[in-house]
mmCIF entry with sequence, helices, sheets and N, C-alpha, C, O atoms, coordinates in Angstrom:
data_MODEL
# 
_entry.id   MODEL 
# 
_entity.id                         1 
_entity.type                       polymer 
_entity.pdbx_number_of_molecules   1 
# 
_entity_poly.entity_id                      1 
_entity_poly.type                           'polypeptide(L)' 
_entity_poly.nstd_linkage                   no 
_entity_poly.nstd_monomer                   no 
_entity_poly.pdbx_seq_one_letter_code       
;(UNK)(UNK)(UNK)(UNK)(UNK)(UNK)(UNK)(UNK)(UNK)(UNK)(UNK)(UNK)(UNK)(UNK)(UNK)(UNK)
(UNK)(UNK)(UNK)(UNK)(UNK)(UNK)(UNK)(UNK)(UNK)(UNK)(UNK)(UNK)(UNK)(UNK)(UNK)(UNK)
(UNK)(UNK)(UNK)(UNK)(UNK)(UNK)(UNK)(UNK)
;
_entity_poly.pdbx_seq_one_letter_code_can   XXXXXXXXXXXXXXXXXXXXXXXXXXXXXXXXXXXXXXXX 
_entity_poly.pdbx_strand_id                 A 
# 
loop_
_entity_poly_seq.entity_id 
_entity_poly_seq.num 
_entity_poly_seq.mon_id 
_entity_poly_seq.hetero 
1 1  UNK n 
1 2  UNK n 
1 3  UNK n 
1 4  UNK n 
1 5  UNK n 
1 6  UNK n 
1 7  UNK n 
1 8  UNK n 
1 9  UNK n 
1 10 UNK n 
1 11 UNK n 
1 12 UNK n 
1 13 UNK n 
1 14 UNK n 
1 15 UNK n 
1 16 UNK n 
1 17 UNK n 
1 18 UNK n 
1 19 UNK n 
1 20 UNK n 
1 21 UNK n 
1 22 UNK n 
1 23 UNK n 
1 24 UNK n 
1 25 UNK n 
1 26 UNK n 
1 27 UNK n 
1 28 UNK n 
1 29 UNK n 
1 30 UNK n 
1 31 UNK n 
1 32 UNK n 
1 33 UNK n 
1 34 UNK n 
1 35 UNK n 
1 36 UNK n 
1 37 UNK n 
1 38 UNK n 
1 39 UNK n 
1 40 UNK n 
# 
_struct_asym.id          A 
_struct_asym.entity_id   1 
# 
_struct_sheet.id               AA1 
_struct_sheet.type             ? 
_struct_sheet.number_strands   3 
_struct_sheet.details          ? 
# 
loop_
_struct_sheet_order.sheet_id 
_struct_sheet_order.range_id_1 
_struct_sheet_order.range_id_2 
_struct_sheet_order.offset 
_struct_sheet_order.sense 
AA1 1 2 ? anti-parallel 
AA1 2 3 ? anti-parallel 
# 
loop_
_struct_sheet_range.sheet_id 
_struct_sheet_range.id 
_struct_sheet_range.beg_label_comp_id 
_struct_sheet_range.beg_label_asym_id 
_struct_sheet_range.beg_label_seq_id 
_struct_sheet_range.pdbx_beg_PDB_ins_code 
_struct_sheet_range.end_label_comp_id 
_struct_sheet_range.end_label_asym_id 
_struct_sheet_range.end_label_seq_id 
_struct_sheet_range.pdbx_end_PDB_ins_code 
_struct_sheet_range.beg_auth_comp_id 
_struct_sheet_range.beg_auth_asym_id 
_struct_sheet_range.beg_auth_seq_id 
_struct_sheet_range.end_auth_comp_id 
_struct_sheet_range.end_auth_asym_id 
_struct_sheet_range.end_auth_seq_id 
AA1 1 UNK A 12 ? UNK A 18 ? UNK A 12 UNK A 18 
AA1 2 UNK A 21 ? UNK A 28 ? UNK A 21 UNK A 28 
AA1 3 UNK A 31 ? UNK A 38 ? UNK A 31 UNK A 38 
# 
loop_
_atom_site.group_PDB 
_atom_site.id 
_atom_site.type_symbol 
_atom_site.label_atom_id 
_atom_site.label_alt_id 
_atom_site.label_comp_id 
_atom_site.label_asym_id 
_atom_site.label_entity_id 
_atom_site.label_seq_id 
_atom_site.pdbx_PDB_ins_code 
_atom_site.Cartn_x 
_atom_site.Cartn_y 
_atom_site.Cartn_z 
_atom_site.occupancy 
_atom_site.B_iso_or_equiv 
_atom_site.pdbx_formal_charge 
_atom_site.auth_seq_id 
_atom_site.auth_comp_id 
_atom_site.auth_asym_id 
_atom_site.auth_atom_id 
_atom_site.pdbx_PDB_model_num 
ATOM 1   N N  . UNK A 1 1  ? 103.638 73.156 115.617 1.00 0.00 ? 1  UNK A N  1 
ATOM 2   C CA . UNK A 1 1  ? 103.429 71.745 115.389 1.00 0.00 ? 1  UNK A CA 1 
ATOM 3   C C  . UNK A 1 1  ? 103.815 71.415 113.960 1.00 0.00 ? 1  UNK A C  1 
ATOM 4   O O  . UNK A 1 1  ? 103.172 71.880 113.018 1.00 0.00 ? 1  UNK A O  1 
ATOM 5   N N  . UNK A 1 2  ? 104.824 70.644 113.795 1.00 0.00 ? 2  UNK A N  1 
ATOM 6   C CA . UNK A 1 2  ? 105.214 70.150 112.479 1.00 0.00 ? 2  UNK A CA 1 
ATOM 7   C C  . UNK A 1 2  ? 105.109 68.641 112.555 1.00 0.00 ? 2  UNK A C  1 
ATOM 8   O O  . UNK A 1 2  ? 105.819 68.011 113.339 1.00 0.00 ? 2  UNK A O  1 
ATOM 9   N N  . UNK A 1 3  ? 104.239 68.052 111.756 1.00 0.00 ? 3  UNK A N  1 
ATOM 10  C CA . UNK A 1 3  ? 103.941 66.629 111.862 1.00 0.00 ? 3  UNK A CA 1 
ATOM 11  C C  . UNK A 1 3  ? 104.218 65.919 110.552 1.00 0.00 ? 3  UNK A C  1 
ATOM 12  O O  . UNK A 1 3  ? 104.439 66.549 109.518 1.00 0.00 ? 3  UNK A O  1 
ATOM 13  N N  . UNK A 1 4  ? 104.201 64.595 110.614 1.00 0.00 ? 4  UNK A N  1 
ATOM 14  C CA . UNK A 1 4  ? 104.488 63.780 109.438 1.00 0.00 ? 4  UNK A CA 1 
ATOM 15  C C  . UNK A 1 4  ? 103.268 63.512 108.583 1.00 0.00 ? 4  UNK A C  1 
ATOM 16  O O  . UNK A 1 4  ? 102.260 64.211 108.683 1.00 0.00 ? 4  UNK A O  1 
ATOM 17  N N  . UNK A 1 5  ? 103.363 62.499 107.745 1.00 0.00 ? 5  UNK A N  1 
ATOM 18  C CA . UNK A 1 5  ? 102.330 62.199 106.759 1.00 0.00 ? 5  UNK A CA 1 
ATOM 19  C C  . UNK A 1 5  ? 101.169 61.391 107.322 1.00 0.00 ? 5  UNK A C  1 
ATOM 20  O O  . UNK A 1 5  ? 100.170 61.220 106.623 1.00 0.00 ? 5  UNK A O  1 
ATOM 21  N N  . UNK A 1 6  ? 101.250 60.892 108.536 1.00 0.00 ? 6  UNK A N  1 
ATOM 22  C CA . UNK A 1 6  ? 100.218 60.009 109.085 1.00 0.00 ? 6  UNK A CA 1 
ATOM 23  C C  . UNK A 1 6  ? 99.053  60.735 109.739 1.00 0.00 ? 6  UNK A C  1 
ATOM 24  O O  . UNK A 1 6  ? 98.104  60.085 110.178 1.00 0.00 ? 6  UNK A O  1 
ATOM 25  N N  . UNK A 1 7  ? 99.091  62.064 109.819 1.00 0.00 ? 7  UNK A N  1 
ATOM 26  C CA . UNK A 1 7  ? 98.001  62.814 110.448 1.00 0.00 ? 7  UNK A CA 1 
ATOM 27  C C  . UNK A 1 7  ? 97.429  63.818 109.458 1.00 0.00 ? 7  UNK A C  1 
ATOM 28  O O  . UNK A 1 7  ? 98.046  64.120 108.436 1.00 0.00 ? 7  UNK A O  1 
ATOM 29  N N  . UNK A 1 8  ? 96.234  64.336 109.773 1.00 0.00 ? 8  UNK A N  1 
ATOM 30  C CA . UNK A 1 8  ? 95.546  65.242 108.859 1.00 0.00 ? 8  UNK A CA 1 
ATOM 31  C C  . UNK A 1 8  ? 96.148  66.643 108.840 1.00 0.00 ? 8  UNK A C  1 
ATOM 32  O O  . UNK A 1 8  ? 96.333  67.228 107.772 1.00 0.00 ? 8  UNK A O  1 
ATOM 33  N N  . UNK A 1 9  ? 96.460  67.194 110.042 1.00 0.00 ? 9  UNK A N  1 
ATOM 34  C CA . UNK A 1 9  ? 96.961  68.559 110.099 1.00 0.00 ? 9  UNK A CA 1 
ATOM 35  C C  . UNK A 1 9  ? 98.463  68.585 109.848 1.00 0.00 ? 9  UNK A C  1 
ATOM 36  O O  . UNK A 1 9  ? 99.225  67.868 110.497 1.00 0.00 ? 9  UNK A O  1 
ATOM 37  N N  . UNK A 1 10 ? 98.879  69.419 108.903 1.00 0.00 ? 10 UNK A N  1 
ATOM 38  C CA . UNK A 1 10 ? 100.293 69.553 108.587 1.00 0.00 ? 10 UNK A CA 1 
ATOM 39  C C  . UNK A 1 10 ? 100.650 71.033 108.638 1.00 0.00 ? 10 UNK A C  1 
ATOM 40  O O  . UNK A 1 10 ? 99.961  71.876 108.063 1.00 0.00 ? 10 UNK A O  1 
ATOM 41  N N  . UNK A 1 11 ? 101.722 71.323 109.326 1.00 0.00 ? 11 UNK A N  1 
ATOM 42  C CA . UNK A 1 11 ? 102.211 72.700 109.425 1.00 0.00 ? 11 UNK A CA 1 
ATOM 43  C C  . UNK A 1 11 ? 103.591 72.751 108.799 1.00 0.00 ? 11 UNK A C  1 
ATOM 44  O O  . UNK A 1 11 ? 104.480 71.991 109.183 1.00 0.00 ? 11 UNK A O  1 
ATOM 45  N N  . UNK A 1 12 ? 103.771 73.628 107.855 1.00 0.00 ? 12 UNK A N  1 
ATOM 46  C CA . UNK A 1 12 ? 105.093 73.853 107.257 1.00 0.00 ? 12 UNK A CA 1 
ATOM 47  C C  . UNK A 1 12 ? 105.648 75.128 107.855 1.00 0.00 ? 12 UNK A C  1 
ATOM 48  O O  . UNK A 1 12 ? 104.918 76.101 108.041 1.00 0.00 ? 12 UNK A O  1 
ATOM 49  N N  . UNK A 1 13 ? 106.942 75.129 108.158 1.00 0.00 ? 13 UNK A N  1 
ATOM 50  C CA . UNK A 1 13 ? 107.463 76.320 108.801 1.00 0.00 ? 13 UNK A CA 1 
ATOM 51  C C  . UNK A 1 13 ? 108.964 76.461 108.698 1.00 0.00 ? 13 UNK A C  1 
ATOM 52  O O  . UNK A 1 13 ? 109.657 75.698 108.026 1.00 0.00 ? 13 UNK A O  1 
ATOM 53  N N  . UNK A 1 14 ? 109.424 77.470 109.395 1.00 0.00 ? 14 UNK A N  1 
ATOM 54  C CA . UNK A 1 14 ? 110.822 77.844 109.397 1.00 0.00 ? 14 UNK A CA 1 
ATOM 55  C C  . UNK A 1 14 ? 111.270 77.999 110.844 1.00 0.00 ? 14 UNK A C  1 
ATOM 56  O O  . UNK A 1 14 ? 110.610 78.683 111.625 1.00 0.00 ? 14 UNK A O  1 
ATOM 57  N N  . UNK A 1 15 ? 112.384 77.372 111.208 1.00 0.00 ? 15 UNK A N  1 
ATOM 58  C CA . UNK A 1 15 ? 112.950 77.486 112.546 1.00 0.00 ? 15 UNK A CA 1 
ATOM 59  C C  . UNK A 1 15 ? 114.179 78.375 112.465 1.00 0.00 ? 15 UNK A C  1 
ATOM 60  O O  . UNK A 1 15 ? 115.135 78.064 111.755 1.00 0.00 ? 15 UNK A O  1 
ATOM 61  N N  . UNK A 1 16 ? 114.150 79.491 113.201 1.00 0.00 ? 16 UNK A N  1 
ATOM 62  C CA . UNK A 1 16 ? 115.282 80.405 113.262 1.00 0.00 ? 16 UNK A CA 1 
ATOM 63  C C  . UNK A 1 16 ? 115.898 80.300 114.648 1.00 0.00 ? 16 UNK A C  1 
ATOM 64  O O  . UNK A 1 16 ? 115.199 80.439 115.651 1.00 0.00 ? 16 UNK A O  1 
ATOM 65  N N  . UNK A 1 17 ? 117.208 80.056 114.711 1.00 0.00 ? 17 UNK A N  1 
ATOM 66  C CA . UNK A 1 17 ? 117.905 79.924 115.988 1.00 0.00 ? 17 UNK A CA 1 
ATOM 67  C C  . UNK A 1 17 ? 118.784 81.138 116.218 1.00 0.00 ? 17 UNK A C  1 
ATOM 68  O O  . UNK A 1 17 ? 119.601 81.498 115.370 1.00 0.00 ? 17 UNK A O  1 
ATOM 69  N N  . UNK A 1 18 ? 118.606 81.773 117.387 1.00 0.00 ? 18 UNK A N  1 
ATOM 70  C CA . UNK A 1 18 ? 119.392 82.922 117.805 1.00 0.00 ? 18 UNK A CA 1 
ATOM 71  C C  . UNK A 1 18 ? 120.076 82.591 119.117 1.00 0.00 ? 18 UNK A C  1 
ATOM 72  O O  . UNK A 1 18 ? 119.738 81.598 119.761 1.00 0.00 ? 18 UNK A O  1 
ATOM 73  N N  . UNK A 1 19 ? 121.033 83.411 119.517 1.00 0.00 ? 19 UNK A N  1 
ATOM 74  C CA . UNK A 1 19 ? 121.709 83.203 120.790 1.00 0.00 ? 19 UNK A CA 1 
ATOM 75  C C  . UNK A 1 19 ? 120.741 83.306 121.969 1.00 0.00 ? 19 UNK A C  1 
ATOM 76  O O  . UNK A 1 19 ? 120.921 82.623 122.976 1.00 0.00 ? 19 UNK A O  1 
ATOM 77  N N  . UNK A 1 20 ? 119.733 84.141 121.853 1.00 0.00 ? 20 UNK A N  1 
ATOM 78  C CA . UNK A 1 20 ? 118.790 84.358 122.948 1.00 0.00 ? 20 UNK A CA 1 
ATOM 79  C C  . UNK A 1 20 ? 117.587 83.413 122.919 1.00 0.00 ? 20 UNK A C  1 
ATOM 80  O O  . UNK A 1 20 ? 116.792 83.426 123.858 1.00 0.00 ? 20 UNK A O  1 
ATOM 81  N N  . UNK A 1 21 ? 117.428 82.603 121.886 1.00 0.00 ? 21 UNK A N  1 
ATOM 82  C CA . UNK A 1 21 ? 116.301 81.686 121.813 1.00 0.00 ? 21 UNK A CA 1 
ATOM 83  C C  . UNK A 1 21 ? 115.949 81.333 120.385 1.00 0.00 ? 21 UNK A C  1 
ATOM 84  O O  . UNK A 1 21 ? 116.655 81.705 119.448 1.00 0.00 ? 21 UNK A O  1 
ATOM 85  N N  . UNK A 1 22 ? 114.849 80.611 120.224 1.00 0.00 ? 22 UNK A N  1 
ATOM 86  C CA . UNK A 1 22 ? 114.385 80.147 118.913 1.00 0.00 ? 22 UNK A CA 1 
ATOM 87  C C  . UNK A 1 22 ? 113.093 80.855 118.530 1.00 0.00 ? 22 UNK A C  1 
ATOM 88  O O  . UNK A 1 22 ? 112.310 81.260 119.389 1.00 0.00 ? 22 UNK A O  1 
ATOM 89  N N  . UNK A 1 23 ? 112.885 80.996 117.231 1.00 0.00 ? 23 UNK A N  1 
ATOM 90  C CA . UNK A 1 23 ? 111.647 81.546 116.686 1.00 0.00 ? 23 UNK A CA 1 
ATOM 91  C C  . UNK A 1 23 ? 111.164 80.603 115.596 1.00 0.00 ? 23 UNK A C  1 
ATOM 92  O O  . UNK A 1 23 ? 111.896 80.311 114.651 1.00 0.00 ? 23 UNK A O  1 
ATOM 93  N N  . UNK A 1 24 ? 109.925 80.126 115.728 1.00 0.00 ? 24 UNK A N  1 
ATOM 94  C CA . UNK A 1 24 ? 109.321 79.256 114.719 1.00 0.00 ? 24 UNK A CA 1 
ATOM 95  C C  . UNK A 1 24 ? 108.208 80.039 114.039 1.00 0.00 ? 24 UNK A C  1 
ATOM 96  O O  . UNK A 1 24 ? 107.320 80.577 114.701 1.00 0.00 ? 24 UNK A O  1 
ATOM 97  N N  . UNK A 1 25 ? 108.261 80.100 112.711 1.00 0.00 ? 25 UNK A N  1 
ATOM 98  C CA . UNK A 1 25 ? 107.235 80.735 111.902 1.00 0.00 ? 25 UNK A CA 1 
ATOM 99  C C  . UNK A 1 25 ? 106.647 79.649 111.017 1.00 0.00 ? 25 UNK A C  1 
ATOM 100 O O  . UNK A 1 25 ? 107.357 79.029 110.225 1.00 0.00 ? 25 UNK A O  1 
ATOM 101 N N  . UNK A 1 26 ? 105.346 79.422 111.155 1.00 0.00 ? 26 UNK A N  1 
ATOM 102 C CA . UNK A 1 26 ? 104.726 78.352 110.396 1.00 0.00 ? 26 UNK A CA 1 
ATOM 103 C C  . UNK A 1 26 ? 103.407 78.765 109.788 1.00 0.00 ? 26 UNK A C  1 
ATOM 104 O O  . UNK A 1 26 ? 102.822 79.780 110.165 1.00 0.00 ? 26 UNK A O  1 
ATOM 105 N N  . UNK A 1 27 ? 102.944 77.967 108.843 1.00 0.00 ? 27 UNK A N  1 
ATOM 106 C CA . UNK A 1 27 ? 101.639 78.171 108.213 1.00 0.00 ? 27 UNK A CA 1 
ATOM 107 C C  . UNK A 1 27 ? 100.819 76.899 108.387 1.00 0.00 ? 27 UNK A C  1 
ATOM 108 O O  . UNK A 1 27 ? 101.236 75.813 107.984 1.00 0.00 ? 27 UNK A O  1 
ATOM 109 N N  . UNK A 1 28 ? 99.646  77.054 108.995 1.00 0.00 ? 28 UNK A N  1 
ATOM 110 C CA . UNK A 1 28 ? 98.719  75.941 109.191 1.00 0.00 ? 28 UNK A CA 1 
ATOM 111 C C  . UNK A 1 28 ? 97.404  76.329 108.531 1.00 0.00 ? 28 UNK A C  1 
ATOM 112 O O  . UNK A 1 28 ? 96.644  77.132 109.073 1.00 0.00 ? 28 UNK A O  1 
ATOM 113 N N  . UNK A 1 29 ? 97.139  75.764 107.372 1.00 0.00 ? 29 UNK A N  1 
ATOM 114 C CA . UNK A 1 29 ? 95.968  76.175 106.606 1.00 0.00 ? 29 UNK A CA 1 
ATOM 115 C C  . UNK A 1 29 ? 96.144  77.608 106.134 1.00 0.00 ? 29 UNK A C  1 
ATOM 116 O O  . UNK A 1 29 ? 97.112  77.923 105.441 1.00 0.00 ? 29 UNK A O  1 
ATOM 117 N N  . UNK A 1 30 ? 95.206  78.483 106.509 1.00 0.00 ? 30 UNK A N  1 
ATOM 118 C CA . UNK A 1 30 ? 95.320  79.894 106.129 1.00 0.00 ? 30 UNK A CA 1 
ATOM 119 C C  . UNK A 1 30 ? 95.718  80.762 107.321 1.00 0.00 ? 30 UNK A C  1 
ATOM 120 O O  . UNK A 1 30 ? 95.524  81.977 107.287 1.00 0.00 ? 30 UNK A O  1 
ATOM 121 N N  . UNK A 1 31 ? 96.275  80.156 108.379 1.00 0.00 ? 31 UNK A N  1 
ATOM 122 C CA . UNK A 1 31 ? 96.686  80.896 109.561 1.00 0.00 ? 31 UNK A CA 1 
ATOM 123 C C  . UNK A 1 31 ? 98.192  80.804 109.767 1.00 0.00 ? 31 UNK A C  1 
ATOM 124 O O  . UNK A 1 31 ? 98.815  79.794 109.436 1.00 0.00 ? 31 UNK A O  1 
ATOM 125 N N  . UNK A 1 32 ? 98.773  81.875 110.321 1.00 0.00 ? 32 UNK A N  1 
ATOM 126 C CA . UNK A 1 32 ? 100.201 81.892 110.686 1.00 0.00 ? 32 UNK A CA 1 
ATOM 127 C C  . UNK A 1 32 ? 100.342 81.443 112.122 1.00 0.00 ? 32 UNK A C  1 
ATOM 128 O O  . UNK A 1 32 ? 99.518  81.780 112.971 1.00 0.00 ? 32 UNK A O  1 
ATOM 129 N N  . UNK A 1 33 ? 101.396 80.675 112.394 1.00 0.00 ? 33 UNK A N  1 
ATOM 130 C CA . UNK A 1 33 ? 101.703 80.201 113.736 1.00 0.00 ? 33 UNK A CA 1 
ATOM 131 C C  . UNK A 1 33 ? 103.079 80.723 114.107 1.00 0.00 ? 33 UNK A C  1 
ATOM 132 O O  . UNK A 1 33 ? 104.051 80.471 113.395 1.00 0.00 ? 33 UNK A O  1 
ATOM 133 N N  . UNK A 1 34 ? 103.173 81.454 115.225 1.00 0.00 ? 34 UNK A N  1 
ATOM 134 C CA . UNK A 1 34 ? 104.442 81.981 115.711 1.00 0.00 ? 34 UNK A CA 1 
ATOM 135 C C  . UNK A 1 34 ? 104.697 81.411 117.095 1.00 0.00 ? 34 UNK A C  1 
ATOM 136 O O  . UNK A 1 34 ? 103.822 81.469 117.958 1.00 0.00 ? 34 UNK A O  1 
ATOM 137 N N  . UNK A 1 35 ? 105.885 80.859 117.319 1.00 0.00 ? 35 UNK A N  1 
ATOM 138 C CA . UNK A 1 35 ? 106.269 80.327 118.622 1.00 0.00 ? 35 UNK A CA 1 
ATOM 139 C C  . UNK A 1 35 ? 107.640 80.869 118.950 1.00 0.00 ? 35 UNK A C  1 
ATOM 140 O O  . UNK A 1 35 ? 108.564 80.783 118.142 1.00 0.00 ? 35 UNK A O  1 
ATOM 141 N N  . UNK A 1 36 ? 107.771 81.443 120.168 1.00 0.00 ? 36 UNK A N  1 
ATOM 142 C CA . UNK A 1 36 ? 109.029 82.018 120.619 1.00 0.00 ? 36 UNK A CA 1 
ATOM 143 C C  . UNK A 1 36 ? 109.490 81.238 121.833 1.00 0.00 ? 36 UNK A C  1 
ATOM 144 O O  . UNK A 1 36 ? 108.721 81.007 122.765 1.00 0.00 ? 36 UNK A O  1 
ATOM 145 N N  . UNK A 1 37 ? 110.765 80.831 121.816 1.00 0.00 ? 37 UNK A N  1 
ATOM 146 C CA . UNK A 1 37 ? 111.380 80.148 122.941 1.00 0.00 ? 37 UNK A CA 1 
ATOM 147 C C  . UNK A 1 37 ? 112.560 80.989 123.393 1.00 0.00 ? 37 UNK A C  1 
ATOM 148 O O  . UNK A 1 37 ? 113.531 81.139 122.651 1.00 0.00 ? 37 UNK A O  1 
ATOM 149 N N  . UNK A 1 38 ? 112.493 81.535 124.588 1.00 0.00 ? 38 UNK A N  1 
ATOM 150 C CA . UNK A 1 38 ? 113.539 82.414 125.099 1.00 0.00 ? 38 UNK A CA 1 
ATOM 151 C C  . UNK A 1 38 ? 114.317 81.720 126.206 1.00 0.00 ? 38 UNK A C  1 
ATOM 152 O O  . UNK A 1 38 ? 113.725 81.059 127.059 1.00 0.00 ? 38 UNK A O  1 
ATOM 153 N N  . UNK A 1 39 ? 115.632 81.863 126.199 1.00 0.00 ? 39 UNK A N  1 
ATOM 154 C CA . UNK A 1 39 ? 116.471 81.291 127.245 1.00 0.00 ? 39 UNK A CA 1 
ATOM 155 C C  . UNK A 1 39 ? 116.562 82.217 128.457 1.00 0.00 ? 39 UNK A C  1 
ATOM 156 O O  . UNK A 1 39 ? 116.922 81.770 129.546 1.00 0.00 ? 39 UNK A O  1 
ATOM 157 N N  . UNK A 1 40 ? 116.248 83.477 128.285 1.00 0.00 ? 40 UNK A N  1 
ATOM 158 C CA . UNK A 1 40 ? 116.362 84.450 129.374 1.00 0.00 ? 40 UNK A CA 1 
ATOM 159 C C  . UNK A 1 40 ? 115.116 84.475 130.235 1.00 0.00 ? 40 UNK A C  1 
ATOM 160 O O  . UNK A 1 40 ? 115.046 85.240 131.197 1.00 0.00 ? 40 UNK A O  1 
# 
């Protein structure tokens, strides 16, 4: 979840795109958020 300035929770992260899918690495407060999207 990466949101704008109008909400309380903000997640900063990095989107990595690969041929087989996407990987999102983010930080929300003091926790890491990992999201994997696979095309296969």
